[in-house]
N, C-alpha and C positions, 0 to 999 in steps of 0.2 A: 504493500500500499504506500503510495507516495506521500512524502512529507507535506504537511499543510504549511504555507506561507506563515500563517500566524495560528496559533492554538487557541482560536476563539470559537464559540459556538456558532456565530453568525457565519464566520469564514467555512466552518466545517459543513452546516446544512446547505449553504450556498453551492458548494462544490459537489455534494451528493445530488442535490436537485438538478444540477447540469448534467451530471454524469449518467443518471438514471431517470429521467423525466417521466417515462411511461411504466416504470416499474410500481408495484403496489407497495405503500409505505406504512399506513396505519388503518386499522379496521376493528370493528367489533365482529366477533365471530360469525354472527348471522347476517352480515353487511357486506356489501361489495367495497373492496378497500379504495381509500383515497390514493391516488398515485402521487409521486414526489412532485410532479407539475402542480397537482391540486394542493399539495402541502405548501408549496413555495408561494401560490397565489394567496392562501389563507393567511400565512404568516405576514406577507406584505401588507394585506388588507387590516390585520388585527394592529399591526405597528401603527397605521395610519389612524386607525380608531383611538389608540392610547393617545397618540401625539395630539389628536383633536380634543381629547379630555384632560389635556395638561401634563401627562406623564412624560417625563424627560430622563435622560441618562442620570443613574444614581438613584432614582426613586425606587422604593421598595413596592412590589406588587406581589400579592399573596395568591395560592391557589389552594382552594379547599374543596376537594372533589374525589370522588371514586375515579378509577382507572377508566379512561375512554380516550379516543383520538384527539378530542378537544383539549384534553390536559396538555398533550404533547405539543399541539399548535400553540396553546398559551404560553407554555414554557419556553419555546423556540422564540416566539414573537417578543416576549419580554427581554430575554437576554440578548437577542439580535440588535434590539435597539439601545442597548447599554443600560437598561434598568435592572434592578436587582430582584430575581425571583425568590419568593418565600414559600416553599411548599409545606403544607401543613397536613399532618396525618389526621385522617378523618376519625382515628379511634381516640384522639385526644379527648379529654373531658372537656366541656364548654368552658370551664374557667381558664384552662390552659390554653384553649384556642383564643380566647379574648386577650389574654396576657400576651400571647405571640403577636397577635395583630397590633396591640398597644406597643410592645417593647420593641418591635421591628419598625414601627412607624410606618406601616404599609397604607399607601394612599388609594390603592384599588384592590379589590378582591375578585377572582374568578371563582364563583361559587356554584355548585351543583344545586338543582331543586331539592335534592334530599337533604342537603346540608344547610340551605338557606334558613330553613325554619329553626336551626340551632342558634343562628347569629344574627338572622335579619332583624329581629326585633329587640336585640340587647341595647343597653344604655352605652352610648359611645360619647367621650369628650369630643372628639372629632370623628364624625362617621366617614369611614372610608367610601369611595364609589364602589357600588356592587354591581358585578357583570355576571349575568346567567351563562354559565360556561357551555351549556348545551347549544345555544344559538348566538352567543356573544351579543346580548342585548342588555342595555343599562336597566337595573332594577331601581325604580324610582323610590326614594326615602319614605314617601308618604303611602306606599303600597300597602293596603290593608291585607289581613291573612285571607279573607274571602277572595279578593281580586288576585292574589298571589296563586291560589289554588286554581283559578282560571287560567293562569299562565302556564302552569305546569304541562297541561295537555298541549299548548302550542309549542312548548319548548322540546317536545319530544319529535325531534326531526331525524329524518335518517340522513346518513353521511352524503347520499347522492346530492342533497342540497348545498353541500359544502364543496361541491366540484369547481374546478377552476373555470372562468369564464372565456379563457383563451387557450389554444393548445401549446403555445410556446411558453417556455419558462419565463416567468416575469421576475425580474431582479429585485431582491429584498432591499428595502429601505436601509441605507447605509447610515452607520453611526460611528464615530470615532472610538471604537472599542479596542482596548489594549488587553493583552494577555494577563496582565497583573491585576486588571480591573475585577472587583468582586462580581461574580455572577449569580451566586445562590448564597442564601442564609438559611442553613437547615437546623431546626430545632430538634435535637436528638430525643428520642423516646427513652433511651436507656432503662437499666434495671435497678437504678439507685433512686429513682424519683426526682432527680434534679436535671431539669430540661436546660440545655445550653445551646445558644445560636452559633452554629459553626459557619464560618465565612470561608467560602471555597471560590477561588478564582477560576477564570475561564480556563487558564492553563492547567489547573489543579485537574479539573474534570476531563478535558479532552485529550490531555497528556496521558492521563490514567487509562483512559479508553484506548488511546493509540498503542501503549505499551502493552495492554492485555492482549490486544488483536496481534500485534507483532510477535510476542513471545510466549503467550499461553495458548490462545485458541483463535484460529483463523476463522472469520466470519465473512460471508460474501453475500452478494444480491440475491443469491438463491435460497438463503436460509430464511425459515419462518419460525417465529417465536409465539407462544402463548404465554401471556403475562399473569401470573397469580398472586404476586406480591405487590404492596402498595407502591405506586410510583414517587410517593413523597419520601420513600426510604432511599438513600443513596445507593445502596446495593442493587435496587431494581432499577433505579434511574440511570446510573451509569452503565451497568453491564446490560440491562434489559431494555435500555431505550437509547442512550447516547451512542453505544456500540452499533446497534442496527442502523440508526440514522447516519452514522459515519460510513457504514459499508454498504448501504443501499438494500438492506434486509427490510422484511415486513414484521410488524408486530401486531397480533391479534388480542382484543381485549374481551372478557367475560362480563355480562350484564348482571351477574349474580355471584356471591362468595363462592369460591372454588371448592364446594363439596363435591364428593364422588359423582353425585347425580348430575352435577352441572359440568365438571371437567371432563369426565370420560366421553360423554356424546361430543364435546367440543373437540378434543384431541383427535377422535376417530374422523371428524369432519376435516379438519385443517391439516392433520398428519404433520405436526411441527418437527423441526429439526432440533430445536432448543428450548429448554424450559429451565427457569432458575426456580430453586426451591429452598427451603429451610429444613433442617434435619426433622422437625416434628412431623412434617408432611409424609416423608418416605418412611419414618419409623412407624407411623400409624398404620400404613399401607402394608408394611411387612407384618406388624404384630397382629392386625385384625383381619388380613386377606392372605398374605403369602404363608406365614408360619403355620397358621391352622391347616392349610391344604398340605403342607410338607409333613405334618405330623398327625395327620387325620385319624389314623388307626395304628394299633399296637405294633404292627409290622413296620410301618414308615417311621414311627416314633423311635424304634430300636435302629433302623437302618440310618437314620439322621445322626445318630450318636457316632457313627463311624465317618472319619473324615473322607475316605474315598467315595462312599455313597452319598454323603451330605453333599459333596461338591458336584456330583451328578445331578442330584435334586435341585441343587441351586441352579445349574445351567438349564435344567427344564423350566423352572419357575421364572428365570430370567427372560427366557424367550416369550413365555406368556406375558410378562410385565411389559416387554418391548411392544407387543401387539395392543396391549391395553393402552399404551401411549401413543398409538396410532402407527407405529412400525417404521418411522423414519427417524427417530431421535439420534443424534450424533454427539450431543451434549446436554447432560443434565447435571447443571450446576447446583452445589450444595454449600450454603455458607450461612453466616449469622450466628452460629453456635456450633458446639461439639456434637459431631455425629456418633452414635453409639457404635462400639466396636462390633456388636453383634449384627446390626444392620449393614455396616460397612463390609463385614466378612462376606455377607450374602451378595452384595452388589459386585464385590470383587471377585469372588468365586463364579458368579452367574456371568461375568463378562459383560455386565451392563455398563453402558458409557456414561459412568458417572465422573464427576471431578469436584474436588475440595477447593475451597478458596477462603482466605482470611484477609479482612480488612476492618477499617473504621470509617465512620462518617469523616473524621478528620483527615483520614488520608485518601479520600475520594472515590472509592474506598480501598481498592484492592492493593494489598502489600505482598501477598503470595497465592499462588494458584498452579493450577496444572490443567493440561487437556486430558481426557480420558487415556490417552497412550502414555502419558507420563505419571499416572498415578501410582503413588507408593502407599501401601497399606498404613494407615494411622497418621501419615503426614498431611499436612495441609497444603502441600504443593512446593514448589520452588519460590524463593524471593524474586520479584519480577526485575530482570535487568534494567538499569536506568534509575532504580531507587536503591538507595543506601540503607541497609538493615544490619543492626547489631544486637548482640546479647550483651547487656550492661551487666558488669561484675558476676560473670557466671560462677556457679558453685564449682569448687575444685574436683568434686567427685561426680556430680550429676550433669554438670554443664549448663544447669538452668539459671536463668536470670530474666530480667525485664526486656523485652522486645522494644527496641528503639528505632525510629524511622527519620530519615532525613532525605529531602529531595523537593522536586518540582511539583509533586502530588499532594504535599502537606499543607494543611489549611493555613490561612493568613492569621486565624486566631478566633476568640469568642467575641461575639458583637457586644459592644458595651460592657466588656468584662476583662479589663486589663490584668486584674489580680489572677483570676483563673488561667489567662493565656500564658502568663509568666510561669505559673506553676506547671504547665503543661510541657514546658521545654526545659531541657538541661541548659547549664551556662554556655555550652558550646553549640547549641542549636539543634539538637536532637528532640523530636517529639517522643514523649513517654507514652507507650500504649497502655500501660497498666496491666498488660498480659505477660504471664510467665511463658518462656518457651526456650526450646533447644534448637540450635541450628547445627545439622549434620552434613555430611558429604554432599557435593554438588548442590549446595545451599538449599536443601529440604528443610522445611521449617516444621517443627513439632509444637504444637500448643499444649501447656499443661493446665491453664487456668487463669481466672483474674486474681491479681495480687490481693485485691480487696477481700475476696472469697476464701483465700487460703486460711485453713485453721492451724494453729502452732500445736504440735503434740506436746506431752509433758515433758519429753527430753529434747524439745526444740526441732522435731521433725516436721516437715512441710506436708500437710494432708490436704489433698485436692477434692472439694466437694463434687466437682464435675465427673471425676473418676469413680467416685463412690456412687453417684446417680447413675452413671452409665451401667454399673454392676447391678444395681437394684433394677434397673429398667430391663435388664435381661429376663426376668421372671415373666411368665405369661399372664400372671395375675395382675401386673403392674402397667399402668399407662403412662403415668408421669411420677416424677419424684423431685423432692428438694432436700439438700443436706445442709445443715448449719450448726453452729456451735451454741449451746445453751447451758449457762452455769458451769462452763468448762467441760461439758460432755459433747459427744457428737450425736445429734438427733436427725431423724429423717421424716419428712411428711410425705405420704404416698397417696396418689389417686388411683384407685384400683379398677381393674377391669371387670366391672360388675357382670357383664355379659358372659364372660369366660367362667366366672365363679358360679354363676347360676346353672351353667352347664355342667359343671364340674361337682357341684355340691347340691345343686337343686335349691339354692338360696336366692332371694332376690335383694336388692337394696332397700331394706326396710328395718324398722326398729324392733323387729322380734328379737327375743332373747336367743334363739337358735342361731339368727343370722349374725347377731353381735358376737356370739361365742366363736362362730366359724371364721369370722373376720379377724378376731383377735388371734386365732391359731394360725391364719394365714400370715398376718403381720410377723408373727414370731417366726414363722417358717422363713419368711424373706430375711429377717435379721440374721437367723442361723446361717443361711446360705452365704450371705454377704460376709459375715464375720469369718466364715471358713475359708473364704478366698481372698482375704486381704491381709495386710500386715497387722501385726498386734496393736501397734499404736493407731490404726486407723478403724478399730472396730466400733460398730454403731451401738450406742447405749439404749436407745429407745426408738421405736418406729411408731408414729401417729397416723391415722387414718384422715387423709384430706377428702372431705365429703363430696366437693366440687371440683371441676377443673381448675387449675391455678389460673390467675389472671396473668395475662402475657402482653409482651410488646407486640407491635405489628410484624416483626420478624419472629414471633413466637417463642421468644425467651421469657422465662418465668420473672415476674417483677419481684425479685427476692427480698426487697425491703418491705414488702407488704406482709411477710410471713415470720420473719426473723424475730426473735425476742429483743 
């Protein structure tokens, strides 16, 4: 892929639209795609619209919407004209959304009809201009709730109405945008409950995408992606949106949450070549669908215990999984959290084209990754050439230390937060990720866990909750778990697979004495299993039943701060 003259989002999309004018670019699953010619026209028109409403370079413009082609049009229009996009996660609480709008000083918000009722009637010191993202029309401040409901039907327009009015590519409105200009302020969801506004420049984002395509996974105009993660998260935005827009690929969006009922018919129809996921998605597929089939009777259960027959069963299951995803997948990316060893072993032995990646919002995001051909079991891929990665103060025995990063993909800082920006960097300019890892031969990176989560053993040993959780999650009766320290002891919370327990013991999730007794026995069985397979200093003191699924971030990481003592 040829080098861009300047690493800006406007330069990038201009080149793609010129190179692939008639190729499909963005689409809902059940609609005819917008071409890059259509995309160019829509971006240009939206830039003119924003300029007519007083938006200028440097102004903050928010997007609060579920995934759809219009999200991408708005994102590229905002950044192409030199304004700063503020993508807001729709899962944020209303109070946090309003705080982000105020803190960022957003002058305009592109909002979907489903999200407008959350923020449209709130009290604002200075009310931003609100634009209905479905059809890019201004929502008047005096609009009543009744009138708004009338507009909802009018806003449900098909993509065909967003088609370009001319066949030739229309040049984008040019602005003096520099590589080092801030392109986006992204408020992290995190697992600590403290949201920060990460300032990413044009070069941060475009260069990270460029390095990923050059060194990790080649993407071409023939690739098709189905998007199942929120675009407001940097992982999906850079890898699942900017990279396709850089290479002329096409992205398809779902009009409902990606449950099995919605996703499977969609992938069968589109037959995507790429999907980005988080561990929880593939872990649930394995635990609820693949594993029960592999061990469905006594004979299979015994055969599964033998490595040679387990590998054979995994190969067969892998082929079925490939068909389930449409049959054309060449890259199934997994990131955002640690993948369990049990599930990775299945993917690895099945020959399924998965790849692991590691990064943070602050690093645009990818730091390390791999193509399916480069995968090494339990590694998170190789550090990306072009980015400096080091292990700070590694342990003399284990080689573990904090992963630190330096280079053109590292953020400019936290918006309006000089103190936390300074804390995030070393005195010699390395960004502190807060993650512990090991760097091995050929720059393969292995993640141990978050420094903040590490539990210190009685004799000074490092105990990693993520490793204990992975061990707990190997049990068929467990769907999710959380390990933490309480009163100097290791405690685990476990959300059980009640469907499995009902089949096994004939019990339901209810408050009968028999059910309670059986659940206590199951929790004790889990504890005994884990303690038998871990070091003496890592033994779990107590396991507590978590009655409901854990509350999670948009990338499906458990919000630890909500459950720890």
